[in-house]
A tleap script that builds the chain and sets N, CA, C and O, in Angstrom:
source leaprc.protein.ff14SB
mol = sequence {
  NMET ALA ALA ILE THR THR ASN GLY GLY GLN
  LYS ILE SER LYS THR LYS GLU ASP VAL LEU
  SER GLN LEU ASP LEU LEU LEU ALA LYS GLU
  LEU LEU GLU ARG THR LYS SER GLY VAL ALA
  THR ALA SER GLU LEU ARG GLU ALA ARG ALA
  TYR LEU ASN ASP ASN LYS ASP LEU LEU ASN
  PHE ASN PRO GLU HIE PRO ALA HIE GLU ILE
  THR GLU HIE LEU PRO ASP VAL ALA GLU LEU
  PRO GLU VAL TYR THR CHIE
}
set mol.1.N position { 29.620 82.802 95.120 }
set mol.1.CA position { 30.754 83.504 94.660 }
set mol.1.C position { 29.814 84.653 95.007 }
set mol.1.O position { 28.750 84.664 95.625 }
set mol.2.N position { 30.532 85.626 94.418 }
set mol.2.CA position { 30.335 86.982 94.319 }
set mol.2.C position { 30.387 88.013 93.019 }
set mol.2.O position { 31.424 88.056 92.358 }
set mol.3.N position { 29.253 88.842 92.664 }
set mol.3.CA position { 29.672 89.604 91.414 }
set mol.3.C position { 30.141 90.408 91.164 }
set mol.3.O position { 29.293 91.282 90.981 }
set mol.4.N position { 32.025 91.122 90.848 }
set mol.4.CA position { 31.781 92.093 90.817 }
set mol.4.C position { 31.553 92.840 89.783 }
set mol.4.O position { 30.813 92.188 89.047 }
set mol.5.N position { 31.924 94.477 89.036 }
set mol.5.CA position { 31.791 94.363 87.967 }
set mol.5.C position { 32.573 95.740 87.386 }
set mol.5.O position { 32.198 96.909 87.484 }
set mol.6.N position { 33.676 95.252 86.808 }
set mol.6.CA position { 34.639 96.899 86.124 }
set mol.6.C position { 34.345 97.191 85.825 }
set mol.6.O position { 33.153 96.914 85.695 }
set mol.7.N position { 34.886 98.220 85.214 }
set mol.7.CA position { 35.609 100.202 84.670 }
set mol.7.C position { 33.912 100.097 83.620 }
set mol.7.O position { 33.011 100.936 83.645 }
set mol.8.N position { 33.952 98.735 82.755 }
set mol.8.CA position { 33.559 98.428 81.671 }
set mol.8.C position { 32.116 98.218 81.238 }
set mol.8.O position { 31.333 98.461 80.320 }
set mol.9.N position { 32.240 97.477 82.725 }
set mol.9.CA position { 30.324 96.757 82.515 }
set mol.9.C position { 30.793 95.630 83.257 }
set mol.9.O position { 30.285 95.631 84.378 }
set mol.10.N position { 31.524 94.722 83.076 }
set mol.10.CA position { 31.982 93.234 82.774 }
set mol.10.C position { 31.655 92.609 83.541 }
set mol.10.O position { 31.542 93.341 84.524 }
set mol.11.N position { 31.267 91.169 83.918 }
set mol.11.CA position { 31.060 91.432 85.041 }
set mol.11.C position { 31.651 89.759 85.549 }
set mol.11.O position { 31.152 88.679 85.234 }
set mol.12.N position { 32.856 90.017 86.417 }
set mol.12.CA position { 33.753 88.455 86.843 }
set mol.12.C position { 33.163 87.899 88.104 }
set mol.12.O position { 32.707 88.479 89.090 }
set mol.13.N position { 33.263 86.883 87.878 }
set mol.13.CA position { 32.446 85.987 89.298 }
set mol.13.C position { 34.075 86.287 90.097 }
set mol.13.O position { 35.107 86.470 89.452 }
set mol.14.N position { 33.997 86.281 91.523 }
set mol.14.CA position { 34.994 85.842 92.448 }
set mol.14.C position { 34.418 84.892 93.651 }
set mol.14.O position { 33.188 84.865 93.641 }
set mol.15.N position { 34.778 84.423 94.268 }
set mol.15.CA position { 34.120 83.557 95.156 }
set mol.15.C position { 34.852 84.204 96.451 }
set mol.15.O position { 35.616 85.127 96.166 }
set mol.16.N position { 34.774 83.963 97.456 }
set mol.16.CA position { 34.874 85.114 99.324 }
set mol.16.C position { 36.146 84.962 99.254 }
set mol.16.O position { 36.520 86.116 99.461 }
set mol.17.N position { 37.479 84.080 99.044 }
set mol.17.CA position { 38.699 83.844 98.931 }
set mol.17.C position { 39.277 84.819 98.354 }
set mol.17.O position { 39.719 85.836 98.887 }
set mol.18.N position { 39.285 84.530 97.248 }
set mol.18.CA position { 39.721 85.498 95.766 }
set mol.18.C position { 39.748 87.119 96.283 }
set mol.18.O position { 40.711 87.884 96.301 }
set mol.19.N position { 37.835 87.453 96.846 }
set mol.19.CA position { 37.572 88.558 97.033 }
set mol.19.C position { 38.571 88.756 98.632 }
set mol.19.O position { 38.854 89.954 98.629 }
set mol.20.N position { 39.072 88.235 99.682 }
set mol.20.CA position { 39.629 88.317 101.272 }
set mol.20.C position { 40.657 88.728 100.282 }
set mol.20.O position { 40.644 89.884 99.857 }
set mol.21.N position { 41.708 87.716 99.808 }
set mol.21.CA position { 42.816 87.934 99.009 }
set mol.21.C position { 43.205 88.865 98.637 }
set mol.21.O position { 44.361 89.210 98.884 }
set mol.22.N position { 42.298 89.657 97.851 }
set mol.22.CA position { 42.687 90.781 97.452 }
set mol.22.C position { 42.733 92.032 98.102 }
set mol.22.O position { 43.475 92.982 97.853 }
set mol.23.N position { 41.679 91.905 99.135 }
set mol.23.CA position { 41.662 92.551 99.920 }
set mol.23.C position { 43.111 92.416 101.320 }
set mol.23.O position { 43.816 93.280 101.841 }
set mol.24.N position { 43.054 91.395 101.441 }
set mol.24.CA position { 44.537 91.428 102.383 }
set mol.24.C position { 45.312 92.039 101.468 }
set mol.24.O position { 45.570 93.223 101.686 }
set mol.25.N position { 45.852 91.416 100.275 }
set mol.25.CA position { 47.293 92.191 99.312 }
set mol.25.C position { 46.985 93.718 99.915 }
set mol.25.O position { 47.672 94.250 100.787 }
set mol.26.N position { 45.945 94.252 99.348 }
set mol.26.CA position { 45.997 95.484 98.447 }
set mol.26.C position { 45.744 96.646 100.694 }
set mol.26.O position { 46.316 97.734 100.765 }
set mol.27.N position { 45.125 96.259 101.713 }
set mol.27.CA position { 45.755 95.716 102.800 }
set mol.27.C position { 47.415 95.927 103.390 }
set mol.27.O position { 47.994 96.890 103.892 }
set mol.28.N position { 47.631 95.211 103.220 }
set mol.28.CA position { 49.668 95.009 103.310 }
set mol.28.C position { 49.808 96.015 102.634 }
set mol.28.O position { 49.458 97.088 103.125 }
set mol.29.N position { 50.259 95.979 101.554 }
set mol.29.CA position { 50.313 96.957 100.140 }
set mol.29.C position { 50.679 98.626 101.238 }
set mol.29.O position { 51.693 99.154 101.695 }
set mol.30.N position { 48.862 98.998 101.251 }
set mol.30.CA position { 48.784 100.258 102.488 }
set mol.30.C position { 49.324 100.524 103.577 }
set mol.30.O position { 48.996 101.564 104.147 }
set mol.31.N position { 50.314 99.637 104.165 }
set mol.31.CA position { 50.853 100.035 105.226 }
set mol.31.C position { 51.676 99.435 104.674 }
set mol.31.O position { 51.152 99.418 103.560 }
set mol.32.N position { 52.677 98.854 104.545 }
set mol.32.CA position { 53.638 99.123 103.141 }
set mol.32.C position { 54.497 100.369 103.375 }
set mol.32.O position { 55.538 100.787 103.882 }
set mol.33.N position { 53.095 100.787 102.491 }
set mol.33.CA position { 53.396 101.926 101.932 }
set mol.33.C position { 53.922 103.417 102.932 }
set mol.33.O position { 54.968 104.065 102.941 }
set mol.34.N position { 52.482 103.548 103.795 }
set mol.34.CA position { 52.773 104.569 105.013 }
set mol.34.C position { 53.558 103.801 106.081 }
set mol.34.O position { 53.366 104.427 107.123 }
set mol.35.N position { 54.346 102.753 106.329 }
set mol.35.CA position { 55.535 103.140 106.886 }
set mol.35.C position { 56.800 102.637 106.461 }
set mol.35.O position { 57.535 102.486 107.436 }
set mol.36.N position { 57.257 102.367 105.543 }
set mol.36.CA position { 58.037 102.946 104.537 }
set mol.36.C position { 57.992 104.504 104.297 }
set mol.36.O position { 59.044 105.144 104.277 }
set mol.37.N position { 57.068 104.961 104.159 }
set mol.37.CA position { 57.329 106.302 103.367 }
set mol.37.C position { 57.621 107.179 105.029 }
set mol.37.O position { 58.234 108.244 105.102 }
set mol.38.N position { 57.242 106.707 105.807 }
set mol.38.CA position { 57.465 107.724 107.357 }
set mol.38.C position { 56.314 109.010 107.721 }
set mol.38.O position { 56.509 110.123 108.209 }
set mol.39.N position { 54.780 108.190 107.161 }
set mol.39.CA position { 53.814 109.201 107.620 }
set mol.39.C position { 53.361 108.458 108.119 }
set mol.39.O position { 52.816 109.088 109.025 }
set mol.40.N position { 53.148 107.573 108.246 }
set mol.40.CA position { 51.919 106.249 109.359 }
set mol.40.C position { 52.510 106.757 110.253 }
set mol.40.O position { 53.696 106.911 110.547 }
set mol.41.N position { 50.990 107.168 110.929 }
set mol.41.CA position { 50.728 107.750 112.743 }
set mol.41.C position { 50.277 106.682 112.894 }
set mol.41.O position { 49.819 105.749 112.234 }
set mol.42.N position { 50.619 107.158 114.579 }
set mol.42.CA position { 50.425 106.075 115.580 }
set mol.42.C position { 49.785 104.933 115.149 }
set mol.42.O position { 50.222 103.857 114.740 }
set mol.43.N position { 48.752 105.328 115.302 }
set mol.43.CA position { 47.816 104.075 115.359 }
set mol.43.C position { 47.737 103.270 113.947 }
set mol.43.O position { 47.350 102.129 114.200 }
set mol.44.N position { 48.031 103.495 112.122 }
set mol.44.CA position { 48.236 103.144 111.901 }
set mol.44.C position { 49.989 101.925 111.865 }
set mol.44.O position { 50.098 100.855 111.265 }
set mol.45.N position { 50.863 102.497 112.559 }
set mol.45.CA position { 51.839 101.547 113.218 }
set mol.45.C position { 51.472 100.807 113.908 }
set mol.45.O position { 51.942 99.679 114.057 }
set mol.46.N position { 50.471 101.323 114.530 }
set mol.46.CA position { 49.641 99.809 116.220 }
set mol.46.C position { 49.085 99.021 114.514 }
set mol.46.O position { 49.586 97.971 114.111 }
set mol.47.N position { 48.359 99.538 113.991 }
set mol.47.CA position { 47.396 98.800 113.427 }
set mol.47.C position { 48.372 97.407 112.590 }
set mol.47.O position { 48.126 96.201 112.583 }
set mol.48.N position { 49.680 98.290 111.853 }
set mol.48.CA position { 50.260 97.258 111.403 }
set mol.48.C position { 50.598 96.300 112.222 }
set mol.48.O position { 50.385 95.115 111.965 }
set mol.49.N position { 51.255 96.785 113.478 }
set mol.49.CA position { 51.830 95.135 114.562 }
set mol.49.C position { 50.874 94.675 114.963 }
set mol.49.O position { 51.038 93.998 115.979 }
set mol.50.N position { 49.323 94.787 114.381 }
set mol.50.CA position { 48.387 93.630 115.194 }
set mol.50.C position { 47.944 92.732 113.741 }
set mol.50.O position { 47.618 91.546 113.693 }
set mol.51.N position { 48.101 94.183 112.056 }
set mol.51.CA position { 48.340 92.675 111.174 }
set mol.51.C position { 49.005 91.452 111.077 }
set mol.51.O position { 48.651 90.309 110.785 }
set mol.52.N position { 50.513 92.207 111.534 }
set mol.52.CA position { 51.445 91.200 111.260 }
set mol.52.C position { 51.038 89.661 112.478 }
set mol.52.O position { 51.012 88.435 112.373 }
set mol.53.N position { 50.817 90.561 113.423 }
set mol.53.CA position { 50.755 88.909 115.020 }
set mol.53.C position { 49.296 88.457 114.723 }
set mol.53.O position { 48.920 87.423 115.276 }
set mol.54.N position { 48.067 89.408 113.557 }
set mol.54.CA position { 47.607 88.138 112.882 }
set mol.54.C position { 47.288 87.436 112.575 }
set mol.54.O position { 46.442 86.586 112.854 }
set mol.55.N position { 48.385 87.806 111.427 }
set mol.55.CA position { 48.486 86.822 110.010 }
set mol.55.C position { 50.068 86.733 110.339 }
set mol.55.O position { 50.919 87.227 109.599 }
set mol.56.N position { 50.413 85.911 111.767 }
set mol.56.CA position { 51.984 85.045 111.286 }
set mol.56.C position { 51.606 84.276 110.333 }
set mol.56.O position { 52.003 84.344 109.170 }
set mol.57.N position { 50.589 83.281 110.908 }
set mol.57.CA position { 51.038 81.326 110.188 }
set mol.57.C position { 50.620 82.004 108.683 }
set mol.57.O position { 50.886 81.176 107.812 }
set mol.58.N position { 50.048 83.251 108.102 }
set mol.58.CA position { 49.764 83.277 106.885 }
set mol.58.C position { 50.635 83.963 105.904 }
set mol.58.O position { 50.270 84.239 104.761 }
set mol.59.N position { 52.283 84.336 106.600 }
set mol.59.CA position { 53.121 84.749 106.271 }
set mol.59.C position { 54.252 84.308 106.422 }
set mol.59.O position { 55.254 84.810 105.913 }
set mol.60.N position { 54.232 83.170 107.245 }
set mol.60.CA position { 55.323 82.303 107.330 }
set mol.60.C position { 55.171 80.676 106.064 }
set mol.60.O position { 55.910 79.845 105.538 }
set mol.61.N position { 53.501 81.091 106.136 }
set mol.61.CA position { 53.055 80.138 104.691 }
set mol.61.C position { 53.303 80.661 103.473 }
set mol.61.O position { 52.831 79.790 102.742 }
set mol.62.N position { 53.794 81.630 102.664 }
set mol.62.CA position { 53.695 82.665 102.331 }
set mol.62.C position { 54.897 84.069 102.185 }
set mol.62.O position { 54.878 85.294 102.068 }
set mol.63.N position { 56.083 82.705 102.303 }
set mol.63.CA position { 57.193 84.149 101.846 }
set mol.63.C position { 57.551 85.372 101.112 }
set mol.63.O position { 58.303 86.264 101.505 }
set mol.64.N position { 56.841 85.294 99.857 }
set mol.64.CA position { 56.714 86.737 99.069 }
set mol.64.C position { 55.802 87.375 99.103 }
set mol.64.O position { 55.546 87.941 98.041 }
set mol.65.N position { 54.922 87.612 100.191 }
set mol.65.CA position { 53.740 88.455 101.476 }
set mol.65.C position { 54.286 89.845 101.350 }
set mol.65.O position { 55.118 90.085 102.225 }
set mol.66.N position { 53.972 91.225 100.183 }
set mol.66.CA position { 54.524 91.684 100.620 }
set mol.66.C position { 54.600 92.448 101.952 }
set mol.66.O position { 55.274 93.477 101.901 }
set mol.67.N position { 53.965 92.104 103.288 }
set mol.67.CA position { 53.341 92.249 104.552 }
set mol.67.C position { 54.703 92.008 105.119 }
set mol.67.O position { 54.862 92.298 106.305 }
set mol.68.N position { 55.789 91.480 104.386 }
set mol.68.CA position { 57.610 90.639 104.870 }
set mol.68.C position { 58.261 92.262 105.518 }
set mol.68.O position { 58.861 92.514 106.563 }
set mol.69.N position { 57.761 93.267 104.211 }
set mol.69.CA position { 58.902 94.033 104.314 }
set mol.69.C position { 58.217 95.099 105.181 }
set mol.69.O position { 58.745 96.209 105.257 }
set mol.70.N position { 57.008 94.824 105.880 }
set mol.70.CA position { 56.677 95.965 106.156 }
set mol.70.C position { 57.941 96.081 108.339 }
set mol.70.O position { 58.261 96.791 109.292 }
set mol.71.N position { 58.029 94.778 107.722 }
set mol.71.CA position { 58.637 94.627 109.507 }
set mol.71.C position { 59.841 95.210 108.958 }
set mol.71.O position { 59.748 96.078 109.825 }
set mol.72.N position { 60.794 95.516 108.383 }
set mol.72.CA position { 62.033 96.121 108.034 }
set mol.72.C position { 61.197 98.193 108.167 }
set mol.72.O position { 61.979 99.133 108.028 }
set mol.73.N position { 60.446 98.327 108.295 }
set mol.73.CA position { 60.170 99.466 108.449 }
set mol.73.C position { 58.882 100.251 109.641 }
set mol.73.O position { 58.268 101.318 109.672 }
set mol.74.N position { 58.969 98.766 110.672 }
set mol.74.CA position { 58.588 99.776 111.710 }
set mol.74.C position { 60.118 99.985 112.567 }
set mol.74.O position { 61.236 99.471 112.574 }
set mol.75.N position { 59.319 101.163 113.316 }
set mol.75.CA position { 60.391 101.672 114.263 }
set mol.75.C position { 60.064 100.368 115.636 }
set mol.75.O position { 59.010 100.008 116.160 }
set mol.76.N position { 61.949 99.811 115.919 }
set mol.76.CA position { 62.216 99.091 116.874 }
set mol.76.C position { 61.767 99.734 118.273 }
set mol.76.O position { 62.226 100.802 118.681 }
set mol.77.N position { 60.988 99.103 118.840 }
set mol.77.CA position { 59.914 99.995 120.757 }
set mol.77.C position { 61.139 99.977 121.104 }
set mol.77.O position { 61.508 101.148 121.016 }
set mol.78.N position { 62.080 99.276 121.482 }
set mol.78.CA position { 63.147 99.339 122.337 }
set mol.78.C position { 63.527 101.007 121.678 }
set mol.78.O position { 62.668 101.791 122.081 }
set mol.79.N position { 64.473 101.626 120.880 }
set mol.79.CA position { 64.314 102.672 120.352 }
set mol.79.C position { 63.695 103.712 121.640 }
set mol.79.O position { 64.037 104.130 122.746 }
set mol.80.N position { 62.663 103.795 120.763 }
set mol.80.CA position { 61.375 104.452 121.051 }
set mol.80.C position { 61.817 105.422 122.664 }
set mol.80.O position { 62.196 104.847 123.684 }
set mol.81.N position { 61.687 106.624 122.572 }
set mol.81.CA position { 61.737 107.249 124.353 }
set mol.81.C position { 61.496 107.420 124.875 }
set mol.81.O position { 61.633 108.619 124.633 }
set mol.82.N position { 61.041 107.414 125.850 }
set mol.82.CA position { 60.462 107.663 126.833 }
set mol.82.C position { 58.702 108.349 127.177 }
set mol.82.O position { 58.663 109.514 126.780 }
set mol.83.N position { 57.534 107.959 127.703 }
set mol.83.CA position { 56.526 108.981 127.490 }
set mol.83.C position { 55.861 108.607 128.287 }
set mol.83.O position { 55.144 107.609 128.346 }
set mol.84.N position { 56.200 109.967 129.458 }
set mol.84.CA position { 54.898 109.574 130.497 }
set mol.84.C position { 53.927 110.724 130.690 }
set mol.84.O position { 53.748 111.797 130.116 }
set mol.85.N position { 53.511 110.256 131.453 }
set mol.85.CA position { 51.772 110.748 131.026 }
set mol.85.C position { 51.101 111.301 133.019 }
set mol.85.O position { 51.343 110.568 133.978 }
set mol.86.N position { 50.552 112.239 133.122 }
set mol.86.CA position { 50.516 112.765 134.258 }
set mol.86.C position { 49.143 111.613 135.205 }
set mol.86.O position { 48.844 111.845 136.376 }
savepdb mol mol.pdb
quit
């Protein structure tokens, strides 16, 4: 168990699973906000795609997870212009 101290100085015991679950939700919400607002960089879009791919089993298990909305805001790769490099 991990002890977490709140702003009021109160200690709360959390299991590692609780902490990881909270971090997962925070990451999903942040990726959603970045993609939704249109300010996500190419790196952040890659991270969002990797996150969705890595967590596809979790997302199938939990249809209420905020990450489901990320897919609605990711650009369709087929619609992006081709980039030529030298």
